[in-house]
C-alpha positions as CSV (number, residue, x, y, z in Angstrom):
1,M,7.8,-7.8,-12.2
2,S,9.4,-4.5,-13.1
3,K,8.2,-1.1,-14.2
4,A,9.6,-1.9,-17.7
5,F,7.5,-5.1,-17.8
6,I,4.3,-3.1,-16.9
7,A,5.2,-0.5,-19.5
8,S,5.6,-3.1,-22.2
9,V,2.3,-4.8,-21.4
10,L,0.6,-1.4,-21.5
11,Q,2.3,-0.5,-24.8
12,D,1.1,-3.8,-26.4
13,S,-2.4,-3.6,-25.0
14,L,-3.0,0.1,-25.7
15,E,-0.9,0.2,-28.9
16,C,0.8,3.4,-27.7
17,T,4.3,4.7,-27.8
18,G,6.9,3.5,-25.3
19,V,7.2,7.0,-23.8
20,A,3.4,7.1,-23.1
21,A,3.5,3.5,-21.7
22,N,6.4,4.4,-19.4
23,R,4.6,7.5,-18.2
24,A,1.4,5.4,-17.5
25,A,3.4,2.8,-15.6
26,A,5.1,5.4,-13.5
27,D,1.7,7.1,-12.8
28,L,0.2,3.7,-11.8
29,I,3.0,3.0,-9.4
30,D,2.8,6.5,-7.9
31,A,-0.9,6.2,-7.4
32,I,-0.5,2.9,-5.6
33,V,2.2,4.3,-3.3
34,H,0.1,7.4,-2.6
35,E,-2.9,5.2,-1.7
36,L,-0.7,3.1,0.6
37,K,0.6,6.3,2.3
38,T,-2.8,7.9,2.8
39,S,-5.1,5.0,3.7
40,G,-2.6,2.3,4.7
41,G,-4.0,-0.3,2.3
42,F,-4.7,-1.0,-1.3
43,T,-6.8,-3.8,-2.9
44,L,-6.6,-5.1,-6.5
45,P,-9.6,-7.2,-7.1
46,S,-8.8,-10.8,-8.2
47,F,-5.1,-10.2,-7.3
48,G,-4.7,-9.3,-3.6
49,T,-4.4,-6.8,-0.8
50,F,-1.4,-4.6,0.2
51,T,-1.3,-3.3,3.7
52,V,1.1,-1.1,5.7
53,R,2.1,-2.5,9.0
54,K,4.3,-1.0,11.7
55,T,7.4,-2.9,13.0
56,K,8.7,-2.6,16.5
57,A,12.2,-1.6,17.5
58,R,14.3,-4.6,18.1
59,K,17.8,-6.0,18.6
60,A,19.4,-8.0,15.8
61,L,22.8,-9.4,15.0
62,N,25.2,-8.2,12.5
63,P,25.7,-11.3,10.3
64,R,29.3,-10.3,9.5
65,T,30.6,-9.6,13.0
66,G,28.0,-11.2,15.2
67,E,27.6,-8.2,17.4
68,P,24.2,-6.9,18.5
69,V,22.7,-4.0,16.6
70,K,19.6,-1.9,17.4
71,V,17.0,-1.7,14.6
72,K,14.6,1.3,14.7
73,A,10.9,0.9,14.5
74,G,9.5,1.4,11.0
75,K,6.9,0.4,8.5
76,T,6.7,-2.4,6.0
77,V,4.2,-3.4,3.2
78,R,2.6,-6.8,3.4
79,F,0.7,-8.6,0.7
80,K,-2.1,-11.2,0.9
81,A,-3.1,-13.0,-2.3
82,S,-6.7,-13.3,-3.1
83,P,-8.3,-16.7,-3.3
84,S,-8.7,-16.5,-7.1
85,L,-5.0,-15.7,-7.5
86,K,-4.1,-18.6,-5.3
87,K,-6.3,-20.9,-7.4
88,D,-4.8,-19.7,-10.7
89,V,-1.2,-20.0,-9.5
């Protein structure tokens, strides 16, 4: 799914211009990102839950050369599908 796909669905549903649909799609994505940053999680009912998790620093291998590389600690976003989404898919 892309931002363009979300914008086209909004445009068809709301019968608005493409510019307004693109702006609405961008605002929706920005709101989701802001919620993930501030609270660490976001739930869409009947769809699923997004959570922010911390990753530990670790050693990995460079696939091209095979030599060890240090990977810094960071954050990643995880998704857990709701039971109704699992049932529908």
